[in-house]
C-alpha positions as CSV (number, residue, x, y, z in Angstrom):
1,M,43.9,3.2,3.9
2,N,43.5,2.1,7.4
3,K,40.1,0.6,8.9
4,K,39.2,4.0,10.3
5,Q,39.5,5.8,7.0
6,R,37.5,3.1,5.2
7,A,34.8,3.4,7.6
8,I,34.4,7.0,7.2
9,R,34.6,6.7,3.4
10,H,31.7,3.9,3.8
11,K,29.6,6.2,5.9
12,I,30.0,9.4,3.6
13,L,29.2,7.1,0.5
14,S,26.0,5.8,2.5
15,V,24.7,9.2,3.5
16,L,25.1,10.6,-0.1
17,I,23.2,7.5,-1.5
18,V,20.4,7.9,0.8
19,T,20.4,11.3,0.0
20,V,20.2,11.1,-3.8
21,I,17.6,8.4,-3.3
22,G,15.6,10.5,-0.9
23,V,15.6,13.9,-3.1
24,W,14.8,11.6,-6.2
25,C,11.7,10.2,-4.2
26,L,10.6,13.7,-2.4
27,A,11.0,16.1,-5.1
28,P,7.7,15.2,-7.2
29,L,6.0,15.3,-3.8
30,A,7.5,18.8,-3.0
31,W,6.6,20.0,-6.6
32,I,3.2,19.1,-6.4
33,F,2.8,20.9,-2.9
34,I,4.2,24.0,-4.2
35,T,1.8,23.9,-7.3
36,S,-1.1,23.3,-5.0
37,V,-0.5,26.7,-3.3
38,K,-0.1,28.7,-6.4
39,P,-2.7,31.0,-7.6
40,M,-4.5,29.5,-10.2
41,G,-3.1,30.1,-13.7
42,T,0.3,30.9,-12.4
43,E,1.6,27.3,-12.7
44,Y,2.2,28.1,-16.3
45,R,4.5,31.0,-15.9
46,I,7.6,31.5,-17.5
47,P,10.3,31.4,-15.9
48,V,9.1,28.9,-13.6
49,E,8.3,29.8,-10.1
50,Y,9.9,27.6,-7.7
51,W,7.8,29.1,-4.8
52,P,4.8,31.4,-5.4
53,S,5.1,35.1,-4.7
54,E,1.5,35.0,-3.4
55,P,0.7,31.3,-1.9
56,T,-2.9,30.7,-1.4
57,L,-5.1,27.8,-0.1
58,D,-7.8,28.5,-2.4
59,N,-7.2,25.7,-4.4
60,Y,-7.8,23.4,-1.4
61,R,-11.0,25.3,-0.5
62,T,-12.3,24.7,-4.3
63,V,-11.3,21.2,-4.4
64,L,-12.9,20.4,-0.9
65,G,-16.0,22.3,-2.0
66,E,-19.3,21.3,-3.4
67,R,-17.9,21.1,-7.2
68,F,-15.7,18.2,-6.4
69,T,-16.5,14.7,-5.0
70,I,-13.3,14.3,-3.6
71,Q,-14.3,13.2,-0.2
72,R,-16.6,10.7,-1.9
73,S,-13.6,9.2,-3.6
74,I,-11.4,9.1,-0.4
75,L,-14.1,7.2,1.4
76,N,-14.4,4.7,-1.5
77,S,-10.6,4.3,-1.2
78,A,-10.9,3.6,2.6
79,I,-13.8,1.1,2.0
80,V,-11.8,-0.8,-0.9
81,S,-8.3,-0.7,1.2
82,T,-10.0,-1.8,4.2
83,G,-11.9,-4.4,2.7
84,S,-8.7,-5.5,0.8
85,V,-6.5,-5.5,4.2
86,I,-9.0,-7.6,6.1
87,G,-9.2,-10.5,3.5
88,T,-5.6,-10.2,2.7
89,L,-4.5,-10.8,6.3
90,T,-7.4,-13.6,6.9
91,M,-6.1,-15.6,3.9
92,A,-2.2,-14.7,4.3
93,T,-2.2,-15.8,7.7
94,L,-4.1,-19.2,7.0
95,S,-1.6,-19.6,4.2
96,A,1.5,-18.6,6.1
97,Y,0.6,-20.7,9.0
98,A,0.4,-23.8,6.8
99,I,3.7,-23.2,5.4
100,A,5.7,-22.4,8.3
101,R,4.0,-24.7,10.8
102,L,2.8,-27.7,9.3
103,K,4.9,-30.5,8.0
104,F,4.3,-31.4,4.4
105,R,5.9,-31.8,1.0
106,Y,6.9,-28.9,-1.3
107,R,5.8,-26.5,1.4
108,I,8.6,-24.0,0.7
109,H,8.3,-24.5,-2.9
110,T,4.8,-23.5,-2.3
111,L,5.9,-20.1,-0.9
112,Y,8.2,-19.6,-3.6
113,A,5.6,-20.3,-6.4
114,M,3.5,-17.6,-4.8
115,Q,6.2,-15.1,-4.9
116,I,6.8,-15.7,-8.4
117,A,3.1,-15.4,-9.2
118,G,3.3,-12.0,-7.3
119,M,6.2,-10.9,-9.7
120,I,3.6,-10.8,-12.5
121,P,2.5,-7.2,-13.6
122,P,-1.1,-6.4,-12.8
123,I,-1.6,-4.8,-16.1
124,V,-1.1,-8.5,-17.5
125,V,-4.2,-9.7,-15.8
126,I,-6.4,-6.6,-16.3
127,A,-8.1,-7.9,-19.2
128,P,-8.9,-11.5,-17.6
129,T,-9.9,-9.9,-14.4
130,F,-12.4,-7.6,-16.0
131,V,-13.9,-10.2,-18.1
132,M,-14.2,-12.3,-14.6
133,M,-15.6,-9.3,-12.7
134,R,-18.2,-8.9,-15.6
135,A,-19.1,-12.3,-15.5
136,L,-19.8,-12.4,-11.7
137,G,-21.7,-9.2,-12.1
138,L,-19.6,-7.1,-9.8
139,L,-18.5,-4.5,-12.3
140,R,-19.2,-1.1,-10.7
141,T,-19.0,-2.5,-7.2
142,Y,-16.6,-2.4,-4.5
143,W,-16.1,-5.9,-4.5
144,A,-14.5,-5.6,-8.2
145,M,-11.7,-3.8,-6.5
146,I,-11.4,-5.6,-3.2
147,L,-11.2,-9.2,-4.3
148,P,-8.4,-8.6,-7.0
149,N,-6.6,-6.3,-4.7
150,M,-6.5,-9.2,-2.0
151,V,-4.9,-11.4,-4.5
152,Y,-2.4,-8.8,-5.7
153,A,-1.3,-8.3,-1.9
154,L,-1.4,-12.2,-1.0
155,P,2.2,-13.3,-1.9
156,L,4.3,-10.6,0.0
157,S,1.9,-10.6,2.9
158,S,2.2,-14.7,3.0
159,F,6.0,-14.2,3.0
160,L,6.0,-11.5,6.0
161,I,3.6,-13.4,7.9
162,A,5.4,-16.9,7.1
163,S,8.7,-15.5,8.5
164,Y,7.4,-14.8,11.8
165,F,5.4,-17.9,12.0
166,A,8.7,-20.0,11.2
167,N,10.5,-18.2,14.2
168,V,7.9,-18.9,16.9
169,P,9.3,-22.1,19.2
170,F,7.4,-25.3,18.5
171,E,7.7,-26.0,22.4
172,L,5.4,-23.2,22.8
173,E,2.4,-24.8,20.6
174,D,3.4,-28.1,22.3
175,A,3.1,-26.6,25.7
176,A,-0.1,-25.3,25.0
177,K,-1.6,-28.5,23.8
178,I,-0.5,-30.3,27.0
179,D,-2.5,-27.6,28.9
180,G,-5.6,-28.7,27.1
181,A,-5.7,-25.9,24.3
182,G,-6.9,-26.9,21.0
183,T,-5.5,-25.8,17.4
184,L,-7.5,-22.6,17.0
185,K,-6.9,-21.5,20.6
186,T,-3.0,-22.2,20.2
187,I,-3.0,-20.1,17.2
188,F,-5.0,-16.9,18.4
189,R,-3.3,-17.2,22.1
190,I,0.2,-18.0,21.3
191,V,1.3,-17.7,17.5
192,L,-0.6,-14.7,16.4
193,P,0.5,-12.3,19.4
194,I,4.1,-13.3,18.5
195,A,3.7,-12.6,14.9
196,A,1.8,-9.3,15.5
197,P,4.5,-7.1,14.0
198,G,4.7,-9.2,10.6
199,I,0.9,-9.2,10.3
200,F,0.6,-5.4,10.9
201,S,3.4,-4.7,8.5
202,A,1.5,-6.9,5.8
203,G,-1.6,-5.0,6.5
204,V,0.1,-1.6,6.2
205,L,1.7,-2.8,2.9
206,A,-1.6,-4.2,1.6
207,F,-3.5,-0.9,2.5
208,L,-1.0,1.3,0.7
209,G,-1.0,-0.8,-2.4
210,S,-4.8,-0.9,-2.6
211,W,-5.0,2.9,-2.1
212,G,-2.6,3.8,-4.6
213,E,-3.8,1.0,-6.9
214,F,-5.2,2.7,-10.5
215,M,-5.5,0.3,-13.5
216,L,-7.9,-2.1,-11.9
217,A,-9.9,0.6,-10.3
218,N,-10.3,2.8,-13.5
219,T,-11.2,-0.6,-15.5
220,V,-13.9,-1.9,-13.3
221,S,-15.4,1.2,-12.0
222,I,-16.2,2.2,-15.9
223,G,-16.5,5.9,-15.0
224,S,-19.1,5.4,-12.1
225,P,-18.3,8.2,-9.3
226,A,-20.1,6.3,-7.0
227,V,-17.4,3.7,-6.7
228,E,-14.4,5.6,-7.9
229,T,-11.4,5.8,-5.9
230,V,-8.7,8.4,-5.3
231,P,-6.4,7.8,-8.2
232,V,-9.3,7.7,-10.7
233,A,-10.9,10.7,-9.3
234,I,-8.0,12.9,-9.8
235,Q,-7.7,11.6,-13.4
236,S,-11.2,12.5,-13.8
237,L,-10.5,15.9,-12.2
238,S,-7.8,16.7,-14.3
239,R,-10.1,15.7,-17.6
240,A,-13.4,17.4,-16.3
241,F,-11.4,21.0,-15.7
242,N,-9.1,21.4,-18.4
243,L,-6.1,20.5,-16.5
244,Q,-6.0,23.0,-13.9
245,W,-3.0,21.8,-12.4
246,S,-3.2,23.8,-9.2
247,W,-6.6,22.3,-8.6
248,V,-5.1,18.8,-9.5
249,A,-2.2,19.1,-7.3
250,A,-4.5,20.2,-4.4
251,G,-6.6,17.2,-4.7
252,T,-3.4,15.1,-4.8
253,M,-2.2,16.4,-1.4
254,V,-5.6,16.1,0.2
255,T,-5.7,12.3,-1.0
256,I,-2.2,11.2,-0.1
257,M,-2.3,13.2,3.3
258,P,-3.8,10.3,5.2
259,I,-1.0,7.8,3.7
260,I,1.8,10.2,4.7
261,I,0.4,10.4,8.2
262,A,-0.1,6.6,8.4
263,V,3.5,6.1,7.3
264,L,5.2,8.6,9.7
265,V,2.9,7.1,12.7
266,F,3.8,3.5,11.8
267,Q,6.9,3.5,9.9
268,R,8.8,2.0,13.1
269,V,6.7,-0.9,13.2
270,V,6.6,-1.6,9.6
271,V,10.2,-1.5,9.3
272,T,10.6,-4.0,12.3
273,G,8.2,-6.1,10.4
274,L,10.3,-5.9,7.4
275,S,13.5,-6.7,8.7
276,A,12.8,-9.3,11.3
277,G,12.3,-12.9,10.8
278,G,13.4,-15.4,8.3
279,V,11.6,-18.3,6.6
280,K,13.1,-21.7,7.9
């Protein structure tokens, strides 16, 4: 087999693998959408309807009506996710700058330790997190979700931002200091603009992680509609209305639509932020 044939085989194999992964990931989303446009009750029909004979948007009208509080849950998720992103990027930027730009012993080991901590499944720390939030009097508040989500997203965010900081030439900082710029001015005027793609990518990933988080939100909200986020609201929706799956599917589509739009709009920047840079 010559080089050209190997390249063609490799390309075909790559396309097949990507197609299988794409179908595997998108099939559940497609089925949720199909269920969301089925008339109520027809989702139980046998044989299964892979596309409804009379598609309808009534389920969306019902979910967005006065009987449901899905709009409030979307607002809650937006508040929690935005607060988590702001806190995560603030802490991650400071830690990443120290790891990538300052010379101290075990700085790379510190980054590795953070990544190991980030591998701990959140469910392992749910119980101590609940006890801590209760001791602080933060249960049934946004802070009970914002603070832990900041910690969850910190390891990956620090790694991404440190990758960009490590590639900023030290000569740029030296030149700024010669011109009389202080440390903070150098960071904000020189380092942060160059690392903007990595910071933005870290922010998007932190937002997505916080938006879709369920276990923590369900635990610390304790059934309070005033602070329940989108995943908790969907679970409450399915219980309260006897598993009307067409309504649940419509509610799911409504809540994930902002995320789909954000990913489509910012995917190029996120991919660039994930693929560029390398910690020195």
